[in-house]
C-alpha positions in Angstrom: -114.4 9.2 -4.3 -114.8 12.9 -4.2 -117.6 14.8 -5.9 -115.3 16.3 -8.5 -113.7 12.8 -9.2 -117.2 11.2 -9.6 -118.5 14.1 -11.8 -115.3 14.2 -14.0 -115.4 10.4 -14.5 -119.1 10.5 -15.5 -118.3 13.4 -17.8 -115.5 11.4 -19.4 -118.0 8.6 -20.1 -120.3 11.1 -21.9 -117.3 12.4 -23.9 -116.3 8.9 -25.0 -119.9 8.3 -26.1 -119.9 11.7 -27.9 -116.7 10.8 -29.7 -118.1 7.5 -30.9 -121.2 9.3 -32.2 -119.2 12.0 -34.0 -116.9 9.5 -35.6 -119.5 6.9 -36.6 -122.5 9.0 -37.4 -121.1 12.4 -38.3 -117.8 11.2 -39.8 -116.0 13.9 -37.9 -112.5 12.9 -36.9 -110.4 16.0 -36.0 -112.4 18.1 -33.6 -113.9 15.0 -31.9 -110.4 13.7 -31.2 -109.5 17.0 -29.5 -112.7 16.7 -27.4 -111.9 13.1 -26.5 -108.3 14.0 -25.4 -109.1 16.9 -23.1 -112.5 15.8 -22.0 -111.1 12.5 -20.6 -108.0 14.1 -19.2 -110.0 16.1 -16.6 -110.9 13.0 -14.6 -107.4 11.5 -15.0 -105.8 14.6 -13.6 -108.3 14.8 -10.7 -107.5 11.2 -9.9 -103.8 12.0 -10.0 -104.3 14.9 -7.6 -105.9 12.6 -5.0 -102.4 11.2 -4.5 -100.4 14.3 -4.9 -97.1 14.4 -3.1 -97.6 17.9 -1.7 -100.1 20.8 -1.7 -98.2 22.5 -4.6 -98.4 19.2 -6.5 -102.1 19.0 -5.8 -102.7 22.6 -6.9 -100.7 22.0 -10.1 -102.6 18.9 -11.0 -106.0 20.5 -10.3 -104.9 23.6 -12.2 -104.1 21.5 -15.2 -107.4 19.7 -14.9 -109.0 23.2 -14.9 -107.2 24.1 -18.1 -108.3 20.9 -19.7 -111.9 21.6 -18.7 -111.6 25.0 -20.2 -110.3 23.6 -23.4 -113.1 21.0 -23.4 -115.6 23.8 -23.2 -114.0 25.4 -26.3 -114.3 22.2 -28.4 -117.9 21.6 -27.3 -118.8 25.2 -28.4 -116.9 24.8 -31.7 -118.6 21.5 -32.4 -122.0 23.1 -31.7 -121.3 26.2 -33.7 -120.2 24.1 -36.7 -123.4 22.0 -36.7 -122.1 18.7 -35.3 -124.2 18.8 -32.1 -127.9 19.0 -31.5 -129.2 21.6 -29.1 -130.0 18.9 -26.5 -126.5 17.3 -26.7 -124.8 20.6 -26.6 -126.8 21.8 -23.6 -126.1 18.6 -21.6 -122.3 18.5 -22.4 -121.9 22.3 -21.9 -123.8 22.3 -18.6 -121.7 19.4 -17.3 -118.5 21.0 -18.4 -119.5 24.3 -16.8 -120.2 22.5 -13.5 -116.8 20.9 -13.6 -115.2 24.3 -14.3 -116.9 25.9 -11.3 -115.9 23.0 -9.0 -112.3 23.1 -10.2 -112.0 26.9 -9.9 -113.3 26.6 -6.3 -110.9 23.7 -5.5 -107.9 25.5 -6.9 -108.7 28.8 -5.2 -109.3 27.0 -1.9 -106.1 25.0 -2.2 -104.1 28.2 -2.9 -105.8 30.0 0.0 -107.6 32.5 -2.3 -111.1 33.6 -1.4 
C-alpha cells in the first residue's frame, strides 16, 4: 500500500471516531455527517486510483480525492470555529488533513507532468 493510501485510510479511521464523538457526545448531526462523507471518501478514491484504467483516469481520481480533502479541511475548520472541537482534536485532524492535501497536490502535479 502506498504512503498516501495508508495515511488516507488512517485518517478515515480518525474521521469515523470523530463522527461518533460528535453525534454521541455533542449531539451534532449535520456538520459531522458532511465531515464523515468527505473525510472517508479521500481514502476510497485513492484506493480506486491504484487500479485506474489509464493515466487520465488516475489523475481524475486523485484530483477528486484532493477536492474531498480540501472540503474536509473546510468542515474541520467550521466544526472548530463553532466550538465543537477541542484545540487538541482540531490540531490533530487539521494537521493530518493538511498532510494529505500536500501529498495529493504533489501526486496530481507529478501525474500531470507539472513541476
